[in-house]
C-alpha atoms as one frame of an Amber mdcrd trajectory, in Angstrom:
protein
 -18.256 -17.115 -53.386 -19.713 -14.186 -51.345 -21.498 -16.601 -48.959 -18.234
 -18.415 -48.283 -16.449 -15.095 -47.503 -19.222 -14.094 -45.234 -19.077 -17.355
 -43.405 -15.339 -17.118 -43.107 -15.557 -13.545 -41.750 -18.198 -14.686 -39.257
 -16.174 -17.668 -38.242 -13.034 -15.399 -37.634 -14.939 -13.003 -35.653 -16.439
 -15.675 -33.443 -13.062 -17.290 -32.994 -11.557 -13.828 -32.131 -14.257 -12.964
 -29.567 -14.001 -16.382 -27.999 -10.199 -16.058 -27.682 -10.650 -12.661 -25.959
 -13.188 -13.973 -23.508 -11.055 -17.024 -22.767  -7.892 -15.076 -22.185  -9.769
 -12.446 -20.008 -11.278 -15.052 -17.726  -7.861 -16.843 -17.170  -6.072 -13.739
 -16.028  -6.120 -12.980 -12.289  -4.913 -10.055 -10.381  -2.210 -10.886  -7.716
  -4.449  -9.098  -5.250  -6.998 -11.999  -5.471  -4.098 -14.342  -4.100  -3.613
 -12.311  -0.859  -5.367 -12.682   2.473  -8.509 -10.594   2.746  -6.988  -8.250
   5.427  -4.107  -7.473   2.991  -6.348  -6.894  -0.031  -8.774  -4.782   1.878
  -5.852  -2.640   3.315  -4.381  -2.139  -0.249  -7.776  -1.361  -1.960  -8.734
   1.027   0.833  -5.547   3.100   0.881  -4.187   2.614  -2.620  -7.362   2.162
  -4.802  -7.032   1.468  -8.466  -3.392   0.485  -8.130  -2.325  -3.018  -9.345
  -0.485  -5.310  -7.033   2.870  -6.111  -8.902   4.177  -8.775  -6.493   3.440
 -10.430  -3.162   6.321 -12.252  -1.785   7.156 -13.972   1.578   9.586 -12.369
   4.067  11.999 -14.257   6.314   9.937 -13.647   9.435   6.722 -15.202   8.036
   5.272 -12.019   6.720   4.871 -10.766   3.165   5.927  -7.808   1.059   3.491
  -6.248  -1.374   4.865  -4.179  -4.160   2.298  -2.003  -5.817   2.735  -1.075
  -9.548   4.463   2.294  -9.763   3.558   3.033  -6.129   4.195   1.899  -2.559
   5.826  -1.160  -1.123   4.148  -2.474   2.078   5.553  -5.145   4.439   2.908
  -7.088   6.380   3.782  -9.294   9.537   2.593 -12.854   9.842  -0.671 -11.500
  11.246  -1.235  -9.478   8.086  -0.740  -6.189   9.867   1.464  -3.571   8.249
   4.835  -2.941   9.814   6.421  -0.837   6.976   5.033   1.280   4.158   7.339
   3.024   1.851   5.865   5.449  -0.721   8.805   4.951  -3.052   9.376   8.699
  -3.293   5.769   9.773  -3.113   4.072  10.934   0.094   1.593   8.579   1.796
  -2.094   9.315   1.454  -3.534  11.444   4.288  -6.344   9.035   4.863  -3.898
   6.277   5.492  -2.063   8.343   8.092  -5.389   9.434   9.763  -6.639   5.823
  10.040  -3.319   4.017  10.875  -1.432   6.365  13.150  -2.164   6.906  16.807
  -4.539   9.933  17.120  -1.868  11.946  19.107   0.777  11.481  16.432  -1.677
  12.389  13.660  -2.617  15.478  15.599   1.030  16.454  15.918   1.513  16.069
  12.231  -1.557  18.173  11.573  -0.631  20.804  14.133   2.777  21.188  12.503
   1.390  20.977   8.977   3.412  17.883   8.130   0.618  15.386   7.395   1.296
  15.809   3.625   4.934  15.164   3.933   5.284  11.535   5.095   7.223   9.423
   2.600   7.393   6.194   4.632   6.420   4.792   8.088   7.309   1.827  10.183
   5.919   0.512  13.359   6.691  -2.213  15.927   5.548  -2.711  19.515   7.415
   0.308  20.812   7.629   2.972  18.201   6.181   4.508  15.069   8.840   6.117
  12.803   7.852   8.457  10.029  10.245   9.402   7.329   9.875  12.870   6.041
  11.684  14.765   3.314  14.645  15.728   5.552  14.017  14.159   8.918  12.668
  11.219  10.871   9.900  11.651  13.411   9.662   9.016  16.117   6.680   8.404
  18.248   7.136   6.321  21.523   4.075   4.297  22.156   4.501   3.960  25.910
   5.182   7.515  26.706   3.338   9.357  23.813   6.513  11.373  23.175   7.385
  12.590  19.705  11.082  13.251  18.843  13.173  14.005  15.840  16.904  14.491
  15.152  18.371  17.579  16.820  15.664  17.480  19.586  17.081  17.039  23.034
  14.106  15.312  24.606  10.782  14.013  23.398   7.857  16.325  23.365   4.780
  14.874  25.077   1.840  14.997  22.732  -0.911  13.168  24.574
């Protein structure tokens, strides 16, 4: 009787371990399904955060929603065009690496680099959403402006 119970316990243990291994190998992170440029970007600037969803946008790009974190919109060339911290400031290293040097220097000089909640870019502008204002950087002129300012301030 004791031998039968021991064999039954061993069988259940092997079955349980096999099930765990099988289920673990079948699960895949959504990040594995993204282009390498996108996965590299996400893991570099938002390490250890799970990709909740990755959905197409109307213009051929994709929207990546990170679990309890940022939402990032990528264009069809897998370059970011919008990053929303969803109420949390964006990482300083992201700003340093992804903003034009003159714009980052402006933020640092005004001690605002830790206050960027979202940013967008296109071929003409970078727009940074702060707690109570929006800073706009014009690529062609290097001017930075914000509401209430009469003219752009040259920062090159």
